[in-house]
Each structure stands twice: as structure tokens, then as C-alpha cells.
C-alpha positions as CSV (number, residue, x, y, z in Angstrom):
1,M,10.8,19.5,-20.0
2,S,11.8,15.9,-18.8
3,L,9.1,13.3,-17.9
4,W,9.9,13.8,-14.3
5,N,9.5,17.4,-14.2
6,R,6.3,17.3,-16.1
7,F,5.0,14.7,-13.3
8,I,6.2,17.1,-10.7
9,N,4.2,19.8,-12.2
10,W,1.2,17.6,-12.5
11,L,1.7,16.4,-8.8
12,T,1.5,20.1,-7.7
13,D,-1.4,21.0,-9.7
14,A,-3.6,17.9,-8.8
15,D,-2.7,18.2,-5.3
16,P,-5.7,19.5,-3.0
17,K,-5.2,23.4,-2.4
18,P,-3.9,24.4,1.0
19,K,-6.4,25.7,3.5
20,T,-7.3,29.6,3.5
21,G,-4.8,31.6,5.0
22,S,-2.1,29.1,4.8
23,K,1.2,30.5,3.6
24,P,2.5,28.7,0.3
25,Q,5.7,27.1,0.3
26,P,8.5,28.1,-2.2
27,P,9.6,25.3,-4.4
28,A,12.7,23.5,-3.3
29,P,15.8,23.7,-5.5
30,P,16.3,20.4,-7.6
31,P,19.0,18.0,-6.1
32,D,22.0,16.8,-8.0
33,D,20.8,13.1,-8.1
34,P,17.1,12.9,-9.5
35,G,16.7,9.6,-7.5
36,Q,16.8,11.9,-4.2
37,D,14.2,13.9,-5.5
38,I,11.9,11.0,-6.2
39,E,12.5,9.5,-2.8
40,A,11.6,12.9,-1.4
41,Q,8.4,12.9,-3.2
42,L,7.7,9.6,-2.1
43,K,8.2,10.3,1.4
44,V,5.9,13.4,1.0
45,L,3.1,11.2,-0.2
46,E,3.5,8.7,2.5
47,S,3.2,11.5,5.1
48,K,0.2,12.7,3.4
49,L,-1.4,9.4,3.5
50,D,-0.6,9.1,7.1
51,Q,-2.2,12.5,7.8
52,T,-5.3,11.6,6.0
53,V,-5.8,8.6,8.2
54,Q,-5.2,10.7,11.3
55,D,-7.6,13.4,10.1
56,L,-10.3,10.6,9.7
57,A,-9.5,9.3,13.2
58,D,-9.6,12.7,14.7
59,G,-13.0,13.5,12.9
60,L,-11.7,16.2,10.6
61,I,-12.9,14.5,7.7
62,N,-15.8,12.3,6.7
63,R,-15.6,8.9,5.1
64,A,-16.1,10.0,1.6
65,Q,-13.4,12.7,1.8
66,F,-11.2,10.1,3.3
67,E,-11.8,7.7,0.5
68,N,-11.1,10.0,-2.3
69,L,-8.0,11.6,-0.7
70,Y,-6.6,8.2,0.2
71,R,-7.2,6.9,-3.5
72,H,-5.8,10.3,-4.8
73,Y,-2.4,10.0,-2.8
74,Q,-2.1,6.2,-3.5
75,N,-2.5,6.7,-7.3
76,Q,0.2,9.5,-7.0
77,R,2.5,7.3,-5.0
78,R,2.1,4.3,-7.6
79,V,3.4,6.8,-10.3
80,V,6.4,7.9,-8.0
81,R,7.3,4.3,-7.2
82,G,7.4,3.6,-11.1
83,F,10.0,6.6,-11.4
84,L,11.9,5.5,-8.4
85,Q,12.2,1.9,-9.7
86,Q,13.3,3.0,-13.1
87,A,15.9,5.4,-11.5
88,S,17.5,2.9,-9.5
89,D,17.9,0.2,-12.1
90,P,21.0,1.1,-14.2
91,A,19.9,-1.6,-16.9
92,M,16.5,0.3,-17.5
93,L,18.4,3.6,-18.0
94,K,20.0,2.1,-20.9
95,I,16.5,1.4,-22.7
96,G,14.1,4.2,-23.6
97,A,11.7,5.5,-21.0
98,G,8.6,4.3,-22.7
99,E,10.1,0.8,-23.5
100,S,11.5,0.3,-20.0
101,M,8.0,1.3,-18.3
102,V,6.3,-1.4,-20.7
103,I,8.9,-4.1,-19.6
104,R,8.1,-3.1,-15.9
105,Q,4.4,-3.4,-16.4
106,R,4.6,-6.7,-18.2
107,F,6.8,-8.4,-15.8
108,A,5.5,-6.8,-12.5
109,A,3.8,-8.9,-10.0
110,K,0.0,-8.7,-10.2
111,V,-2.4,-8.8,-7.5
112,L,-4.7,-11.8,-7.9
113,A,-6.7,-11.7,-4.6
114,Y,-6.5,-10.5,-1.1
115,A,-8.0,-11.1,2.5
116,V,-8.2,-9.7,5.8
117,Y,-8.3,-12.1,8.7
118,D,-9.3,-11.8,12.4
119,N,-6.4,-12.8,14.5
120,I,-8.6,-14.2,17.2
121,T,-10.9,-16.2,15.2
122,S,-8.7,-16.8,12.2
123,L,-11.7,-16.1,10.1
124,P,-11.7,-13.7,7.1
125,L,-13.3,-10.5,7.7
126,H,-13.1,-9.4,3.9
127,T,-12.0,-11.2,0.7
128,V,-11.5,-9.8,-2.7
129,G,-10.9,-12.0,-6.0
130,Q,-10.4,-15.9,-5.8
131,F,-8.7,-16.1,-2.7
132,P,-7.4,-19.6,-1.5
133,L,-9.2,-19.8,1.9
134,E,-8.7,-23.5,2.1
135,S,-4.9,-23.4,1.1
136,E,-2.6,-25.1,3.6
137,L,-0.5,-21.8,3.4
138,V,-3.2,-19.9,4.8
139,V,-4.7,-22.4,7.3
140,G,-1.2,-23.4,8.4
141,F,-0.4,-19.7,9.1
142,F,-3.0,-19.2,11.5
143,S,-2.8,-22.6,13.1
144,G,0.7,-21.6,14.1
145,F,-0.2,-17.9,14.4
146,R,-0.5,-17.8,18.4
147,S,2.7,-19.8,19.0
148,A,4.5,-17.7,16.7
149,I,3.0,-14.4,17.6
150,A,6.1,-12.7,19.4
151,E,8.2,-13.7,16.5
152,I,6.3,-12.2,13.6
153,M,4.6,-9.3,15.3
154,G,6.1,-6.1,14.2
155,T,8.5,-7.8,11.6
156,G,6.6,-6.4,8.5
157,A,5.7,-8.6,5.8
158,R,6.3,-12.5,5.3
159,K,5.9,-14.6,2.2
160,A,5.3,-17.9,1.1
161,V,5.4,-19.6,-2.5
162,T,2.5,-21.7,-3.6
163,D,2.9,-24.9,-5.8
164,D,2.2,-23.2,-9.0
165,G,4.5,-20.2,-8.3
166,K,2.1,-17.5,-6.9
167,V,3.4,-15.7,-3.8
168,L,1.5,-15.0,-0.7
169,I,2.3,-12.0,1.3
170,Y,1.4,-12.1,5.0
171,V,1.1,-8.6,6.9
172,P,0.3,-9.2,10.5
173,G,-1.0,-6.5,12.9
174,Q,-2.2,-6.1,16.3
175,K,-6.0,-7.2,15.6
176,T,-6.0,-8.5,12.0
177,T,-3.6,-9.9,9.2
178,L,-3.8,-8.9,5.6
179,I,-2.8,-11.6,3.1
180,V,-2.2,-10.8,-0.7
181,L,-1.8,-13.4,-3.4
182,Y,0.4,-12.1,-6.1
183,S,1.2,-13.8,-9.4
184,A,5.0,-13.7,-8.7
185,E,7.2,-12.2,-6.2
186,P,6.5,-8.3,-5.7
187,A,9.2,-5.7,-5.4
188,D,10.4,-4.8,-1.7
189,I,8.6,-1.5,-2.0
190,E,5.3,-3.0,-2.8
191,S,5.6,-5.1,0.4
192,L,6.5,-1.9,2.5
193,S,3.3,-0.1,1.1
194,L,1.3,-3.0,2.2
195,R,2.7,-2.8,5.8
196,Q,1.7,1.0,5.8
197,A,-1.9,0.4,4.4
198,H,-2.4,-2.5,7.0
199,E,-1.3,0.0,9.7
200,H,-3.7,2.6,8.4
201,F,-6.5,0.0,8.3
202,E,-6.0,-0.9,11.9
203,K,-5.9,2.8,12.9
204,I,-9.0,3.9,11.4
205,N,-10.9,0.9,12.5
206,A,-9.6,0.7,15.9
207,P,-13.0,1.4,17.6
208,V,-14.8,-1.4,15.5
209,L,-11.6,-3.8,15.9
210,A,-12.0,-3.4,19.8
211,N,-15.3,-5.2,19.9
212,T,-16.1,-8.9,19.9
213,P,-17.3,-9.9,17.4
214,V,-16.0,-7.7,14.9
215,L,-18.9,-6.0,12.9
216,E,-17.5,-6.3,9.3
217,N,-20.0,-4.0,7.6
218,Q,-18.6,-1.2,10.0
219,L,-15.1,-1.6,8.8
220,I,-13.3,0.7,6.0
221,F,-11.3,-1.5,3.9
222,N,-8.6,1.1,2.4
223,Y,-6.9,-1.8,0.5
224,D,-10.0,-1.6,-2.0
225,M,-8.9,2.0,-2.9
226,F,-5.4,0.9,-4.5
227,L,-5.0,-2.7,-4.7
228,K,-6.2,-3.5,-8.3
229,L,-7.0,-7.0,-9.4
230,T,-5.8,-8.2,-12.8
């Protein structure tokens, strides 16, 4: 059995069981292109993350259930992304599976720190790691934020490179902005996952973010469940 098939079996076994009375779905036939199967699994997990956020917003699950489910699906998605990156890189396919995974992990961009900022006050609501609060790349971003709001809103993640080669990724939202400091430039798929995570943050915290001032101790920081500092 291939590594991917073993992972799919684990994914199915590890997934929370369906509600009582729900009809189990038959397994889909494997596609001709394994990469398509990996992408399909990634979309399934992204849908599950979205649904978990919606369930919390609707009051169907409590905070502890949300945190554990969200972390569970994020861990699964991280593994699937590894398979997807390997399948999409012809050079990696010429190397043994174990060796290619080691290479990817060794040279992957590492999360060094991150922070969530209030768009109105330009003050941090939450910081993790040694975040460069006084850096011109951070201060300058918010000093020009209001004048550039129409340009950057909804465009996804933006980036800037520090003098020592590190990379800041900015993900602006309606109320807040997520800024992540990486050791190097992250893969595009990593930036996309940050955008989804920030959308989740603003959705699950909408009632709290609607107040002024924002009560930080009432916020749920879903980033803490999957952004691991090195």
C-alpha cells in the first residue's frame, strides 16, 4: 500500500464519526492523477474548517469543541499540503519519498512570530514570539493603511522583506490585520491558508470585534492552534 493510501486510511479513521442516523457515503473511486485526489482531500478539509467555524458561530459547538476540531483539521491539512507539494514538484519525484520530505522540511519557511492588529487603532491585539513591533515595515504599513484601504482590502496576503532576509506576510481583514514573520518566503499555499484562517478569526470573533474598544481577553485566536513557532 502506498504512503498516500495509508494516509487516506488514517484520515478516514481519525475523522470524527458522523452523527447518529447519518448515512455513510461509499468511497469515491481513485482518480487517474494522484495529484487530483490530494487536491480533493485538501478541499474537503478546508470545507470542514469552514463548517467548524460556522458551527461555533451558530452555537452548535462550544469553545473547547471548536479548538480541538479546528486543530485536528489543521493538522490533517498540513500533512495533505506536504503530499500536494511533493506531487506538484517533478524534481522531488526523482528523489525518495523520505529524502524529499526531509529536504522540504529543512528548507521550508519557518514561522518566527505573528501578531493581530486592530485596523482602527493600529495597536496589537495579540502577539506571539519576538514580533518586531517597532519595525518600520510594521509601523509604516499601518501609517499608510487608511489611505490604501481600498487597494489592499480583499486582495489577500501581501509581503515585505526585512533587511536580514526575513519575510513579513500581511493579511488585512475588515476589522483586523494578521502579520506573520517568516524565516524565508513561504509557499503560496501557506499564504492562502493564512487568508482562510484570518477570515475564520474575524467570523468567530465578529460580536467582540464590533465593540470599541475590543476586549482582547474575549477573542479566540485560532492561529495559536496551528501556527507553530520554531
